[in-house]
C-alpha positions in Angstrom: 49.2 -11.2 -17.0 48.8 -9.4 -14.0 50.9 -6.5 -14.9 48.7 -6.1 -17.9 45.6 -5.9 -15.6 47.5 -3.3 -13.0 48.3 -1.1 -16.2 44.8 -0.9 -17.6 42.5 0.3 -15.1 39.2 -1.0 -16.9 40.4 -4.6 -16.6 41.5 -4.0 -13.2 37.7 -2.7 -12.6 36.0 -5.4 -14.5 38.3 -7.9 -12.2 37.3 -6.6 -8.9 33.6 -6.6 -9.8 33.4 -9.8 -11.8 32.4 -12.0 -8.4 29.8 -9.6 -8.0 28.6 -9.7 -11.5 28.7 -13.4 -11.7 26.7 -13.8 -8.4 24.1 -11.2 -10.4 24.0 -12.9 -13.5 23.6 -16.7 -12.0 21.3 -16.0 -9.2 19.4 -12.7 -10.8 19.6 -12.6 -14.4 19.3 -16.2 -15.4 16.1 -17.0 -13.0 14.5 -13.7 -14.1 15.3 -14.7 -18.0 13.6 -18.5 -17.1 10.4 -16.6 -15.3 10.1 -14.6 -19.0 10.0 -17.8 -21.0 7.8 -19.9 -18.7 5.6 -17.0 -18.6 4.8 -17.6 -22.6 4.1 -21.0 -21.9 1.0 -23.1 -21.2 0.0 -25.4 -18.0 -0.2 -29.0 -19.2 -2.6 -31.4 -18.1 -0.6 -32.4 -14.6 0.6 -28.9 -14.1 3.6 -29.1 -16.0 4.8 -26.4 -18.4 4.5 -26.9 -22.0 7.1 -24.1 -23.8 5.3 -23.0 -26.4 4.8 -18.9 -27.4 1.7 -17.4 -26.4 0.3 -14.3 -24.4 -2.5 -15.9 -23.1 -1.3 -15.9 -19.7 -1.0 -12.1 -20.0 -4.5 -11.2 -21.3 -5.8 -13.2 -18.4 -4.9 -10.7 -16.2 -6.8 -7.9 -17.9 -10.0 -10.0 -16.5 -11.7 -8.0 -14.2 -11.0 -10.2 -11.2 -7.1 -10.2 -12.0 -7.1 -6.7 -12.9 -8.7 -5.6 -9.7 -6.2 -7.7 -7.4 -3.4 -5.5 -9.1 -5.3 -2.2 -8.5 -5.9 -3.7 -4.8 -2.1 -4.2 -4.6 -0.8 -1.0 -5.7 -3.6 1.0 -4.0 -2.5 -0.9 -0.4 1.1 -0.1 -0.9 0.5 3.3 -1.5 -1.4 3.3 1.5 1.3 1.7 3.2 3.9 3.9 1.9 1.8 6.8 2.7 1.1 6.0 6.6 5.0 4.7 6.9 5.9 8.5 5.6 3.4 10.2 7.9 3.9 8.3 11.0 8.0 7.9 10.5 9.1 11.4 9.3 7.9 12.9 12.8 10.0 10.2 14.7 12.9 10.3 12.2 13.2 13.9 12.9 13.2 13.9 16.6 15.5 11.4 16.3 18.0 13.6 14.0 17.3 16.5 16.8 17.9 15.0 20.2 21.2 14.7 21.9 23.5 12.4 20.2 23.5 9.9 23.4 19.8 9.3 23.1 20.1 8.6 19.5 21.7 5.5 20.0 18.6 4.3 22.4 16.2 5.0 19.7 17.9 3.5 17.0 18.0 0.3 18.9 14.2 0.6 19.6 13.4 1.3 15.7 15.9 -2.0 14.8 14.3 -4.1 17.8 11.6 -5.6 15.9 14.1 -7.1 13.3 15.5 -9.0 16.3 11.9 -11.2 16.6 10.8 -13.8 13.8 8.6 -12.0 11.2 6.0 -14.6 11.9 6.2 -14.3 15.5 5.1 -10.5 15.1 2.5 -11.2 12.7 0.8 -13.5 15.4 1.4 -11.0 17.9 -0.8 -8.5 15.8 -3.3 -11.3 15.5 -3.9 -11.6 19.0 -4.0 -7.8 19.4 -6.8 -7.2 16.6 -9.0 -10.6 16.9 -12.6 -9.8 18.1 -12.4 -10.7 21.7 -8.2 -9.5 21.4 -6.2 -7.2 23.5 -7.6 -4.2 21.7 -11.4 -5.2 21.6 -11.0 -6.2 25.4 -9.5 -2.7 26.3 -12.0 -1.0 24.1 -14.7 -2.8 25.9 -13.1 -2.2 29.3 -13.2 1.5 28.7 -16.6 1.9 26.9 -15.6 2.7 23.5 -17.5 -0.1 22.0 -20.2 2.1 20.7 -20.8 4.6 18.0 -17.9 5.8 16.4 -15.1 3.8 18.4 -17.4 0.6 17.4 -16.9 1.5 13.5 -13.4 1.9 14.0 -13.0 -1.1 15.5 -14.9 -3.2 12.8 -12.8 -1.2 10.5 -9.0 -2.8 11.6 -10.2 -5.7 13.4 -8.9 -9.3 12.1 -9.2 -10.6 8.7 -10.0 -7.2 7.2 -8.4 -4.7 4.6 -7.6 -2.2 7.6 -6.1 -5.1 9.9 -3.8 -6.0 6.7 -2.7 -2.3 6.2 -1.8 -2.0 9.9 0.4 -5.0 9.7 2.2 -3.6 7.0 2.7 -0.2 7.9 4.3 -2.1 11.2 6.3 -4.5 9.2 7.7 -1.7 6.9 7.8 1.4 9.0 11.7 0.7 9.9 12.6 0.8 6.1 11.0 4.3 6.0 12.8 5.7 9.3 16.3 4.9 8.8 16.9 6.4 5.3 14.5 9.8 6.7 16.6 9.6 9.9 20.0 9.5 7.5 19.0 12.5 5.6 17.8 14.7 8.4 20.6 13.8 10.5 22.9 15.6 8.2 21.1 18.7 7.8 22.9 22.0 9.1 21.2 23.6 12.0 22.7 26.9 10.9 20.0 27.1 7.9 17.3 27.1 10.4 19.0 29.5 12.3 19.6 31.5 9.0 15.9 31.3 8.1 14.7 32.4 11.8 16.8 35.4 11.6 15.3 36.1 8.0 11.7 36.2 9.9 10.5 32.7 8.6 8.2 31.0 11.7 9.3 27.4 12.5 6.6 25.8 10.0 7.3 28.0 7.3 11.2 27.1 8.0 10.2 23.6 7.7 8.1 23.7 4.7 10.8 26.3 2.7 14.3 24.1 4.4 13.7 20.9 5.9 11.1 19.3 3.7 12.9 20.1 0.5 16.3 19.1 1.6 14.9 16.1 3.2 13.4 14.8 -0.1 16.1 12.5 -1.0 15.3 10.5 2.4 11.6 10.5 1.6 12.3 9.0 -1.7 14.5 6.5 -0.9 12.4 5.4 2.0 9.1 5.7 -0.1 10.9 3.3 -2.4 12.0 0.4 0.1 8.5 0.3 1.5 6.8 0.3 -1.8 8.3 -2.5 -3.7 8.4 -5.2 -0.9 4.7 -4.2 0.1 3.8 -4.8 -3.6 4.7 -8.3 -3.2 3.9 -9.0 0.5 1.4 -12.2 0.7 2.5 -13.1 4.5 0.4 -10.2 5.9 -2.6 -10.4 3.6 -3.2 -14.2 4.3 -2.3 -14.7 8.1 -4.0 -11.2 9.4 -6.4 -10.9 6.3 -7.5 -14.5 6.4 -6.9 -14.6 2.4 -10.0 -12.6 2.6 -7.5 -9.6 1.2 -6.6 -11.3 -2.0 -3.3 -9.1 -3.6 -1.1 -10.2 -6.4 1.4 -11.6 -3.9 -1.2 -14.1 -3.0 -2.1 -14.5 -6.6 1.4 -15.7 -7.4 2.1 -17.8 -4.3 -1.2 -19.5 -5.2 -0.4 -20.2 -9.0 3.3 -21.6 -8.1 2.1 -23.6 -5.4 -1.7 -24.5 -5.1 -3.0 -24.4 -8.8 0.3 -25.1 -10.3 -0.2 -22.8 -13.2 3.3 -21.9 -13.1 3.3 -19.9 -16.8 0.3 -17.6 -15.5 2.3 -17.3 -12.1 5.5 -16.2 -13.8 3.3 -13.6 -16.2 1.7 -12.2 -12.9 5.2 -11.5 -11.2 6.5 -10.2 -14.7 3.5 -8.0 -14.5 4.2 -7.3 -11.0 8.1 -6.5 -12.0 7.0 -4.1 -14.4 4.1 -2.1 -12.1 6.6 -2.0 -9.4 9.6 -0.3 -11.6 7.0 2.1 -13.6 5.6 3.4 -10.3 9.0 3.7 -9.1 10.3 5.8 -11.9 7.0 7.5 -12.0 7.7 8.5 -8.4 11.3 9.6 -8.4 10.8 11.8 -11.8 8.1 13.6 -9.8 10.8 14.3 -7.1 13.7 15.1 -9.6 15.8 12.2 -8.4 15.0 9.5 -11.2 17.7 10.7 -13.9 20.3 8.2 -13.1 17.4 5.1 -13.1 17.3 5.6 -17.0 19.4 5.7 -19.8 
């Protein structure tokens, strides 16, 4: 038997990946299929699931309130991705260009937040952004709590959409920096030197050489940020004070509070399809999505 497996590379490959395939089928595919089945069911009188076939749960998501939640979630995820890219690209570029001895230190500083519990970091931002927290006290002491400064603080203080955006950008920033750094660190400096020899100014060399070659890192980082940002519910719950309701909060409430598992499952499937759709469009736009579709 084992001799036959060694002689047939295809069987050998299947044997090697069988533990992984078993894990994916049991813990990913089967639960996903169960969610699909439940999404077409109905909520019973006592919160149980009645296995019928109807599309009422999906039709409810077309209601104005739920459609607004889906739109807000997509917009918040896109904003989070955009701000992470704008803030993370310069840092990743700097990390890729400094002396190799300093890169380890910078990488350590980027990864340090992961050593702290997620909730502790969220509560730290709550202390910073609350009305009389660290930021408000500092701005008052500096005389900035007036005019534009007051307006800006009102947009980002605790329990506002701006505060939720800050919390999400903070949480997902490393997921953008790491793929960008991995791509930028591999760029050959000789390409920039050649561009300079041909008369290109630094900004033009960046736009014509560095930026196009770093697109794989941009796409990878954007996907790593956008997908979890779409389903995030802890940050809106704590920093947003449940005033900013995203689709992750909706799904959580349907499963744990309203006990409407069919509607929560339908919202989960719509979130999955929406995330896949945006991801495919994003990768197709940059020309790196051919391998994601048959």
